[in-house]
C-alpha positions in Angstrom: 115.3 107.2 108.8 112.3 105.0 108.3 108.8 106.1 107.1 105.4 104.6 107.4 102.6 105.8 105.1 99.2 105.0 106.6 96.1 105.0 104.4 92.6 104.5 105.9 90.3 103.0 103.3 86.6 102.4 103.2 85.2 101.1 99.9 88.1 102.6 98.0 88.4 99.9 95.3 88.3 102.5 92.5 91.1 104.5 94.0 93.3 102.3 96.1 95.3 100.7 93.3 96.5 104.1 92.0 97.1 105.3 95.6 99.4 102.3 96.3 101.3 102.9 93.0 101.8 106.6 93.7 102.7 106.3 97.3 105.1 103.4 96.9 106.8 105.2 94.0 107.4 108.2 96.1 108.3 106.3 99.3 111.0 104.4 97.4 112.9 107.8 97.0 113.1 108.2 100.8 114.9 105.0 101.8 113.3 102.6 104.3 109.5 102.6 104.0 106.3 100.8 104.5 102.7 101.4 103.5 99.9 100.3 105.9 96.5 100.2 104.4 93.7 100.0 107.1 90.6 98.5 105.5 87.8 100.0 107.6 85.3 97.2 107.1 84.9 97.7 103.3 82.3 95.7 101.5 83.8 96.1 98.0 87.1 94.8 96.6 89.4 97.1 98.5 90.9 94.3 100.7 91.4 92.0 97.7 93.3 94.7 95.7 95.5 95.6 98.6 96.1 91.9 99.4 97.3 91.2 95.8 99.6 94.3 96.0 101.0 93.1 99.4 101.7 89.6 97.9 104.0 91.3 95.3 105.5 93.9 97.7 106.2 92.9 101.3 106.5 96.5 102.4 102.8 96.9 101.7 100.7 95.7 104.6 97.0 95.2 104.9 95.2 95.6 108.2 91.5 94.8 108.3 89.0 96.1 110.8 86.0 93.7 111.2 83.5 96.5 110.7 83.3 100.1 109.6 84.2 102.3 112.6 85.2 105.5 111.0 88.4 107.2 109.8 89.6 108.0 113.3 89.5 104.3 114.3 91.3 103.3 111.1 94.1 105.9 111.5 94.5 104.9 115.2 94.9 101.2 114.2 97.4 102.1 111.5 99.5 104.3 113.8 99.7 101.4 116.3 100.7 98.9 113.6 103.3 101.1 111.9 107.0 100.8 112.6 108.5 103.9 111.0 110.3 106.7 112.8 107.9 109.0 111.0 104.3 108.0 110.5 102.3 109.9 107.8 98.6 109.4 107.1 97.0 110.5 103.9 93.7 109.9 102.2 93.2 107.2 99.6 91.9 109.8 97.1 95.3 111.5 97.2 93.7 114.9 97.6 97.0 115.8 99.1 99.6 113.9 97.1 102.4 111.9 98.7 105.0 114.3 97.2 103.7 116.9 99.6 106.0 115.3 102.2 109.0 116.9 100.3 107.9 120.2 101.7 107.8 118.8 105.2 111.2 117.2 105.3 113.2 120.4 106.2 111.1 120.7 109.3 111.4 117.2 110.6 114.3 117.7 112.9 112.7 120.5 114.9 109.1 119.2 115.2 107.1 116.3 116.5 103.9 116.8 114.5 103.5 118.4 111.1 100.0 119.1 109.6 99.0 120.0 106.1 96.9 123.1 105.6 94.8 124.5 102.9 94.3 127.8 104.7 97.8 129.2 105.3 99.9 131.3 102.9 101.4 129.2 100.1 98.6 126.6 99.9 97.6 125.7 96.4 94.0 124.7 95.9 94.0 123.1 92.5 90.3 122.2 92.6 88.2 123.9 95.3 85.3 122.6 97.3 81.8 123.8 96.6 81.2 127.2 98.3 78.9 125.7 101.0 81.6 123.2 101.9 84.2 125.9 102.3 81.8 128.0 104.4 81.0 125.0 106.6 84.8 124.4 107.0 85.3 127.9 108.2 82.5 127.6 110.7 84.0 124.3 111.9 87.4 125.9 112.3 85.8 128.7 114.3 84.2 126.2 116.6 87.5 124.3 117.0 89.1 127.6 118.1 86.3 128.6 120.5 85.6 125.2 122.1 88.9 123.3 122.0 91.3 126.3 121.8 93.4 125.1 118.9 95.1 127.9 117.0 95.5 126.1 113.7 93.8 127.4 110.5 93.0 123.9 109.1 92.8 120.9 111.3 91.0 118.7 108.8 93.3 118.3 105.8 93.9 114.6 105.5 97.7 114.7 105.5 99.6 114.7 108.9 103.0 113.4 110.0 103.9 112.2 113.5 107.3 111.3 115.0 106.9 107.8 116.4 106.8 108.8 120.1 104.1 111.4 119.3 102.1 108.8 117.5 101.6 107.2 120.9 99.0 109.8 121.5 96.6 108.0 119.2 96.3 105.3 121.8 94.2 107.8 123.8 92.2 109.3 121.0 88.5 108.5 121.8 87.0 110.0 118.6 86.4 107.6 115.7 84.6 110.1 113.5 85.3 113.3 111.5 86.7 115.3 114.5 89.5 112.8 115.4 92.1 115.2 114.0 91.1 117.8 116.5 91.3 115.2 119.3 94.9 114.1 118.5 96.1 117.7 117.9 94.5 118.9 121.2 96.4 116.1 123.0 99.6 116.9 121.2 99.4 120.6 122.1 98.5 119.8 125.7 101.5 117.5 125.9 103.8 120.4 124.8 104.8 118.8 121.4 106.3 120.9 118.7 103.6 121.3 116.0 103.8 123.2 112.7 101.1 123.9 110.1 102.5 123.8 106.5 100.9 124.7 103.1 100.2 122.0 100.6 98.9 121.5 97.1 95.3 120.1 97.5 92.6 118.9 95.1 88.9 118.5 96.1 87.5 115.0 95.4 83.9 115.4 94.3 83.1 111.9 95.5 83.8 112.8 99.1 80.6 113.4 101.1 79.7 114.6 104.6 76.7 113.1 106.2 73.7 115.4 106.3 72.8 116.3 109.9 76.4 115.6 111.1 76.9 119.0 112.6 75.2 118.2 115.9 77.5 115.1 116.4 80.6 117.1 115.4 79.9 119.9 118.0 79.2 117.2 120.6 82.6 115.6 119.8 84.3 119.0 120.2 82.9 119.5 123.7 83.9 115.9 124.5 87.4 116.5 123.2 87.7 119.7 125.3 86.7 117.8 128.4 88.9 114.7 127.8 92.1 116.5 126.7 92.0 118.9 129.7 91.4 116.0 132.1 94.6 114.0 131.4 97.5 113.6 129.1 99.8 110.7 128.3 103.5 111.8 128.8 105.5 111.9 125.6 109.2 111.1 125.3 110.6 113.3 122.6 113.3 112.1 120.3 116.6 114.1 120.7 117.4 116.7 118.1 
């Protein structure tokens, strides 16, 4: 089996070196692997650091977007460029560590999409978010349930795994911003894919920020996702069990 680890990165020069070291060390335990770093128009040394690592290790690949477009666009580009039978995206700050994939492996044969969750039984929150972030997250999840109809407790944890045929859904994802996870999960559920939500160990990164005044745009995106995902779906060919 082959694995692609996709890391979207925007001005992550301070973290990307450690992320590459940690992910490559873990991936080496799995067998055939690659790491695809998608530089989302960074203005710092992110691309240079990744380029130097790629020169030393050919299984590390750098994909550069010409301008900053958002995490959704970066993950979509990474999924399209990846070659693995399983494609895992995770954040450069390693809020969810690559080793979390060990807990996912027993479920691979029976599922098409596996999503990490901070809100289901068994999740371990090593460092919690500020109370207002947790409150806003619960409000967002309520909106996701009411507007889009997804049943998941946590759609926003930045660690998700897709079987290669399921990753084709990213071609149709029209959301570049924060709600892109909801977009792809809505499409996956609409397509009848087998999705499971699994607990992970998670650590809040205090440097992560959410733009003030973003709520209006997020709610607008949710209504847009509801409309687009109910209008049409790309057929998915499942891998045989």
